[in-house]
C-alpha positions in Angstrom: 19.0 -3.3 42.7 15.3 -3.9 42.7 13.0 -0.9 42.7 10.0 -2.9 44.0 8.2 -1.5 47.0 6.1 -3.8 49.3 4.2 -2.1 52.1 3.9 -4.4 55.1 0.6 -4.0 57.0 0.0 -5.7 60.4 -3.6 -6.7 61.1 -4.9 -7.9 64.5 -7.7 -10.2 63.4 -10.1 -10.9 66.3 -12.8 -13.5 66.0 -11.2 -15.8 63.4 -12.3 -18.9 65.2 -15.9 -18.2 64.2 -17.5 -19.1 60.9 -17.3 -15.8 59.1 -14.0 -14.7 60.6 -12.3 -17.9 59.6 -13.9 -18.8 56.2 -14.6 -15.4 54.6 -12.1 -13.1 56.2 -9.0 -15.2 56.9 -9.0 -18.1 54.5 -10.7 -16.5 51.5 -9.5 -12.9 52.0 -6.4 -12.0 54.0 -4.6 -15.4 53.6 -5.7 -15.5 50.0 -4.2 -12.0 49.5 -0.9 -13.2 51.1 -0.8 -16.3 48.8 -1.3 -14.2 45.7 1.7 -12.0 46.6 -0.2 -9.1 48.2 -2.4 -6.4 46.7 -0.8 -5.2 43.5 -0.8 -1.4 43.2 1.2 -1.3 40.0 4.2 -3.1 38.4 6.5 -2.2 41.3 4.4 -1.6 44.3 2.2 -3.8 46.5 0.7 -4.3 49.9 1.3 -7.4 52.0 -0.9 -8.1 55.0 0.6 -9.8 58.1 -2.2 -11.0 60.4 -2.0 -11.7 64.1 -4.9 -14.1 65.0 -6.7 -13.3 68.2 -9.4 -15.3 70.0 -10.4 -17.0 73.2 -9.7 -20.7 72.3 -6.0 -21.4 72.1 -6.4 -24.9 70.6 -8.5 -23.5 67.7 -6.2 -20.6 67.2 -3.1 -22.9 67.0 -4.8 -25.2 64.5 -5.9 -22.3 62.3 -2.5 -20.6 62.5 -0.8 -23.9 61.5 -3.2 -24.3 58.5 -2.3 -20.8 57.3 1.5 -21.3 57.2 2.3 -20.7 60.9 0.7 -17.3 61.5 1.2 -15.7 64.9 -1.7 -16.0 67.4 -2.6 -14.8 70.8 -5.4 -14.9 73.4 -4.3 -11.5 74.8 -6.1 -8.7 72.9 -4.6 -6.0 75.1 -1.1 -7.1 74.2 -2.0 -7.4 70.5 -3.4 -3.9 70.4 -0.3 -2.5 72.2 2.0 -3.9 69.5 3.1 -1.1 67.1 3.8 -3.7 64.4 0.0 -3.9 63.8 -1.8 -0.9 62.5 -5.2 -2.3 61.7 -7.7 -4.0 64.0 -10.3 -6.3 62.5 -13.3 -7.6 64.4 -15.5 -10.6 63.5 -16.7 -11.4 67.0 -20.3 -11.8 68.0 -22.3 -8.6 67.9 -22.4 -8.1 71.7 -18.6 -8.1 71.9 -17.8 -5.9 68.9 -18.3 -2.3 70.1 -16.1 -2.6 73.3 -13.3 -4.2 71.4 -13.5 -1.6 68.5 -13.5 1.2 71.1 -10.4 -0.3 72.7 -8.7 -0.5 69.3 -9.4 3.1 68.5 -8.0 4.1 71.9 -4.7 2.5 70.7 -4.9 4.5 67.4 -5.5 1.5 65.3 -7.3 1.8 61.9 -10.5 -0.2 62.3 -12.3 -2.6 59.9 -15.1 -4.7 61.3 -18.1 -6.9 60.5 -21.7 -5.7 60.9 -23.7 -4.9 62.9 -21.0 -2.6 64.2 -22.8 -2.3 67.5 -26.0 -3.4 69.3 -27.5 0.1 69.3 -27.4 3.2 67.1 -26.0 5.3 70.0 -23.1 2.9 70.4 -22.5 2.8 66.6 -22.4 6.6 66.4 -20.1 6.8 69.3 -17.6 4.5 67.5 -17.7 6.8 64.5 -17.1 9.9 66.6 -14.2 8.3 68.4 -12.6 7.1 65.2 -13.0 10.6 63.7 -11.5 12.2 66.8 -8.6 9.8 66.8 -7.9 10.4 63.1 -7.9 6.7 62.3 -9.3 5.2 59.1 -12.3 2.9 59.5 -14.5 0.6 57.4 -17.4 -1.8 57.8 -17.9 -5.0 55.8 -20.6 -4.5 53.2 -19.8 -7.6 51.2 -23.0 -8.1 49.1 -22.1 -5.0 47.0 -19.3 -7.1 45.5 -21.3 -10.2 44.7 -21.2 -11.0 41.0 -25.0 -11.1 40.6 -25.4 -7.7 42.3 -22.5 -6.2 40.4 -24.3 -7.2 37.1 -27.5 -5.7 38.5 -25.7 -2.5 39.3 -24.2 -2.3 35.8 -27.6 -2.7 34.2 -29.0 0.2 36.4 -26.1 2.5 35.4 -26.8 1.8 31.8 -30.5 2.8 32.2 -31.6 -0.7 31.3 -34.7 -0.6 33.7 -36.0 2.8 32.7 -37.8 4.0 35.9 -37.4 1.4 38.6 -40.8 0.6 40.2 -40.0 -2.1 42.8 -37.4 -4.4 44.3 -38.3 -7.8 45.8 -35.7 -9.6 47.9 -35.9 -13.3 49.0 -33.2 -14.4 51.4 -32.7 -17.5 53.6 -32.8 -21.2 53.9 -33.8 -23.9 56.4 -31.5 -23.9 59.4 -31.8 -27.2 61.2 -33.0 -27.1 64.7 -30.2 -29.3 66.0 -32.1 -32.3 67.4 -31.8 -34.6 64.4 -29.4 -32.7 62.0 -26.5 -30.4 62.8 -27.5 -26.7 62.6 -25.6 -24.5 60.1 -25.6 -21.4 62.3 -24.4 -20.9 65.9 -26.8 -20.9 68.7 -26.2 -17.3 69.8 -28.0 -16.3 66.6 -31.2 -17.4 68.2 -30.6 -15.8 71.7 -31.6 -12.1 71.9 -29.5 -11.5 75.0 -26.4 -12.5 73.0 -27.2 -10.2 70.0 -29.1 -12.7 67.9 -32.1 -12.1 65.7 -32.5 -11.9 61.9 -33.9 -8.4 62.0 -30.7 -7.0 63.5 -28.6 -9.2 61.2 -30.2 -8.8 57.8 -31.7 -5.3 57.9 -28.1 -4.1 58.2 -27.4 -5.8 54.9 -30.5 -4.6 53.2 -29.7 -1.0 54.2 -26.5 -0.8 52.3 -27.8 -2.8 49.3 -30.8 -0.5 48.9 -28.9 2.7 49.6 -26.1 1.9 47.1 -28.1 0.2 44.3 -31.6 1.7 44.3 -32.2 4.7 46.5 -32.0 5.9 50.1 -34.3 4.1 52.5 -36.9 6.6 53.8 -39.4 4.5 55.7 -39.8 0.9 57.0 -42.6 -1.4 57.9 -41.3 -4.7 59.5 -42.8 -7.8 61.0 -40.6 -10.2 62.8 -41.3 -13.7 64.0 -39.8 -16.5 66.1 -41.3 -19.4 64.1 -39.2 -22.1 65.8 -39.2 -21.5 69.6 -36.9 -24.4 70.6 -33.5 -25.3 69.2 -30.5 -27.3 70.2 -27.0 -25.8 70.9 -23.5 -26.9 70.1 -23.5 -29.3 73.1 -26.7 -30.9 71.9 -28.7 -29.3 74.7 -32.2 -27.8 74.0 -32.7 -24.1 74.6 -35.5 -21.6 74.1 -35.0 -19.5 71.0 -35.6 -15.9 72.2 -34.6 -14.1 69.0 -36.6 -13.7 65.8 -35.8 -16.2 63.0 -37.8 -14.5 60.2 -38.4 -10.9 59.1 -40.8 -9.5 56.6 -40.0 -5.9 55.7 -41.2 -3.3 53.3 -39.2 -0.2 52.5 -40.0 3.1 50.9 -37.0 4.4 48.9 -36.2 7.7 47.4 -37.8 8.2 44.0 -41.0 6.3 44.9 -39.4 2.8 44.7 -41.0 0.2 46.9 -38.8 -2.7 48.2 -39.9 -5.8 50.0 -37.5 -8.3 51.6 -38.4 -11.7 53.1 -35.5 -12.9 55.3 -35.9 -16.3 57.0 -34.0 -19.1 58.5 -37.2 -21.2 58.4 -37.8 -21.5 54.6 -37.0 -24.3 52.2 -35.5 -22.9 49.0 -37.2 -23.2 45.6 -35.8 -20.3 43.7 -32.6 -19.5 41.8 -30.3 -18.9 44.8 -30.2 -18.4 48.5 -30.5 -14.7 47.8 -32.5 -13.3 44.9 -33.3 -9.7 44.0 -36.2 -9.2 41.5 -36.2 -5.6 40.0 -39.1 -4.4 37.9 -38.8 -1.2 35.8 -40.8 0.5 33.1 -38.5 -0.8 30.4 -37.2 -4.1 31.7 -36.9 -6.5 34.7 -34.0 -8.5 36.1 -33.5 -11.2 38.7 -30.1 -11.5 40.3 -28.7 -14.2 42.5 -25.4 -14.4 44.2 -23.5 -15.0 41.0 -25.9 -14.8 38.0 -28.4 -12.3 36.7 -31.3 -12.9 34.3 -33.0 -10.1 32.3 -36.3 -9.6 30.4 -36.8 -6.4 28.4 -40.2 -5.0 27.5 -40.0 -6.3 23.9 -39.5 -9.9 25.3 -42.2 -9.7 27.9 -45.0 -12.3 27.4 -48.7 -11.5 27.6 -50.2 -13.7 30.3 -54.0 -14.1 30.5 -55.5 -15.1 33.9 -57.4 -18.4 33.5 -57.1 -20.8 36.5 -59.2 -23.4 34.7 -56.6 -24.4 32.2 -52.9 -25.1 32.4 -50.9 -22.0 31.5 -49.5 -22.1 27.9 -46.5 -20.1 29.1 -43.4 -21.2 30.8 -42.6 -18.1 32.8 -38.9 -19.0 32.9 -38.7 -18.7 29.1 -38.0 -15.3 27.7 -35.4 -14.6 30.3 -31.8 -14.1 29.1 -28.8 -14.8 31.3 -26.4 -11.8 31.5 -23.1 -13.0 30.0 -19.8 -13.1 32.0 -18.0 -9.9 30.9 -15.7 -9.7 33.9 -13.7 -11.9 36.3 -15.3 -11.8 39.8 -13.2 -12.4 42.9 -14.5 -13.3 46.4 -16.7 -10.4 47.6 -15.1 -10.1 51.0 -11.6 -10.2 49.5 -12.4 -7.4 47.1 -13.5 -5.1 49.9 -10.5 -6.1 52.0 -8.2 -5.1 49.1 -10.0 -1.7 48.8 -9.6 -1.1 52.6 -5.9 -1.9 52.5 -5.4 0.5 49.6 -7.3 3.1 51.7 -5.0 2.6 54.6 -1.7 2.6 52.7 -2.4 4.9 49.8 -5.3 7.0 51.2 -7.6 5.9 48.3 -11.3 6.7 48.8 -13.3 4.2 50.9 -16.9 5.3 51.6 -18.1 2.2 53.5 -17.1 3.6 56.9 -18.4 3.4 60.5 -21.1 6.0 59.6 -22.4 3.7 56.9 -22.3 0.8 59.4 -24.4 3.0 61.8 -27.0 3.4 59.1 -27.5 -0.4 59.1 -27.9 -0.4 62.9 -30.3 2.5 62.6 -32.5 0.6 60.1 -32.4 -2.5 62.3 -33.5 -0.5 65.3 -36.3 1.1 63.4 -37.4 -2.2 62.0 -37.7 -3.6 65.5 -39.7 -0.4 66.5 -42.0 -0.9 63.6 -42.6 -4.5 64.5 -43.4 -3.7 68.2 -45.5 -0.7 67.3 -47.1 -2.4 64.3 -46.6 0.8 62.3 -44.7 2.4 59.5 -41.6 4.3 60.8 -39.7 7.0 59.0 -35.9 6.7 58.6 -34.3 10.1 59.2 -31.1 11.1 57.5 -28.0 10.1 59.5 -25.0 12.4 59.1 -21.8 12.8 60.9 
């Protein structure tokens, strides 16, 4: 007789017909976990997810379910949440739809894992945390960039004291999103409609909050300027529409310990840098530049001595003298790694600190970023506790 134990975990996955829900959360995370035989806990124990796909488009759901080996699917969220075979609710819908559905899932005593922003206001985000705490359900929020190989290497350098005292962090994120008149846009039209929860301030400041808090220091103040650089775009039906949401954000943050961080986030920029996201960290002893997968370092002893003289070509190639951090680990998909941690949290009660309160901190920073933009002023970021 086999002594192997496999924990079966049902997951209601809502929003899998969208870009993130389908590609990152279903194909590259939950279905990938199923294909590898589950989350291995030890030599005899594992966790196997069993997703139920939920959405509003039956044709899309049927096609996706077929692609993933005949998974069950439904357009009836009420019925899915009422089914005791599913203990986790996952939400990757548009931002405006998320909080009501998560609230409904908590009422059914489902554990909750969801994309961010977790809600369209700080008040709603804190309410979700209170409800989940009162219902004694486990909860988590996607904070995927913490598991990107480039940022994991950066975090390892920091833990080793490589930088000395960190002085500043500069983040560059974004790419050109085509308007839709001559080339197909890479992002959905709701991203550019404020009344549907669009806007890059709301989207990206949620990311930068958990990146800064976890890697460098708690965010204490923000100065943010948003912009709608391209006021007219074309939707999925090829029809023009006014873009009412911001498509670029220029934000500066004061962090604990006197660190200054600045992030440019834009869907209106053409990339000439190492990656779609780069973080440049300067410290007293060394600097580093991290992309999505790679990280380059320059310690003090290898730092060149530039001399300002615009009248002659620089004798220095400023890309020389940087060393690529070697591959010392095997890195899996960032979304999948966090999914595995959340499943272990649900089944084995292992620690999982990226909860709805952490998600609310992202919403808080986005709200304060918008306030800073509208007031044209620095805004303090108060501590947010349960």
